[in-house]
C-alpha positions in Angstrom: -15.6 11.2 -3.9 -13.6 13.5 -3.6 -11.1 15.8 -5.9 -8.8 14.8 -4.4 -9.5 11.6 -4.9 -7.6 11.7 -7.8 -3.7 10.8 -9.6 -3.0 11.5 -13.3 -2.7 8.3 -15.2 0.7 9.2 -16.9 1.7 9.5 -12.7 1.2 5.4 -12.5 2.8 3.4 -15.1 3.1 -1.0 -14.1 4.8 -1.0 -11.2 4.1 2.5 -9.7 2.0 3.6 -6.7 2.2 6.6 -6.0 -0.5 9.6 -3.3 -4.8 10.0 -4.5 -5.9 12.0 -1.2 -5.9 9.2 1.7 -5.2 6.3 -0.6 -2.5 4.7 -1.9 -3.0 4.2 -5.2 -1.0 2.3 -7.3 -0.6 -0.8 -11.0 -0.4 -3.7 -10.3 0.6 -5.1 -13.9 -2.3 -2.2 -15.8 -4.9 -3.0 -12.3 -5.0 0.2 -10.3 -6.2 -0.3 -6.8 -6.2 1.5 -3.4 -5.9 1.0 0.1 -5.4 3.5 2.8 -1.4 5.2 3.2 -0.7 4.2 6.4 1.3 0.8 7.5 -0.7 -1.3 10.7 4.0 -1.2 11.2 5.1 2.2 12.2 2.2 4.3 9.7 4.7 4.9 7.3 3.4 6.8 3.9 2.3 3.6 1.5 2.1 6.6 -1.2 5.7 5.8 -1.4 5.8 2.3 -1.2 6.7 0.1 -4.2 5.5 -2.7 -5.6 7.1 -7.2 -5.6 7.4 -9.3 -8.6 4.1 -10.7 -6.9 2.4 -7.5 -7.3 2.6 -6.4 -3.2 2.5 -3.9 -2.0 6.4 -2.8 0.3 6.2 -0.7 2.7 9.0 1.8 2.1 10.6 2.0 6.1 11.0 -1.7 7.5 9.4 -3.3 4.3 6.4 -5.0 4.9 4.4 -6.6 1.8 0.4 -6.2 1.8 -1.9 -7.8 -1.2 -3.5 -5.0 -2.5 -7.5 -6.7 -3.4 -7.6 -7.6 0.2 -5.7 -5.1 2.5 -4.2 -7.8 4.3 -0.4 -7.7 6.0 1.4 -11.1 3.9 4.5 -10.5 5.5 5.3 -8.6 8.5 8.1 -6.2 8.4 12.0 -6.6 9.4 13.1 -3.7 11.3 12.6 -1.0 14.3 11.7 1.9 14.2 16.0 3.3 13.5 17.0 -0.3 12.6 16.7 -2.8 9.9 17.2 -6.1 10.7 15.8 -9.9 11.3 12.6 -8.7 14.0 11.9 -12.3 15.7 9.0 -12.3 17.9 8.6 -8.6 16.8 7.3 -9.3 14.2 5.0 -12.7 14.2 3.0 -9.9 16.8 2.5 -6.9 14.4 1.3 -10.0 12.0 -1.5 -11.0 14.2 -2.8 -7.5 15.0 -2.6 -6.3 11.3 -4.4 -9.8 10.1 -7.3 -7.3 12.6 -5.8 -3.8 11.3 -6.0 -4.8 7.6 -5.5 -1.9 5.2 -8.8 -0.1 3.4 -9.1 -1.4 0.0 -11.2 0.7 -1.8 -11.4 0.0 -6.2 -9.7 2.7 -8.5 -10.6 3.1 -11.5 -9.3 5.6 -14.5 -11.3 7.4 -15.6 -10.5 9.9 -18.7 -6.1 11.3 -17.8 -7.0 10.6 -14.4 -6.7 7.7 -11.7 -10.2 7.5 -9.5 -10.9 6.5 -6.5 -14.4 5.0 -6.3 -16.4 4.8 -4.0 
């Protein structure tokens, strides 16, 4: 673990997502998680994402959704480049390759005043 793979716990109240080095780290109802930061769609920074009511990480660009426990894309993107809206066919294509290219998942633990990404 590097010093950059940590974030102050005060920055991660329940429902928040932040950046810890190359990881998007969040607080899913009191459980911390860490996933790789780049969306499998167009490489948006997932540390700027949000959590939905089901606890899925939502991409800030086109709202692709990820299960933070497995790294799997559970709902495809809603747009392409600057367009935001339906993309039939394209969304299914993205979800198909995202099944192979899941987000990397690591444990995130509270240590003192910080949340750290554990090996």
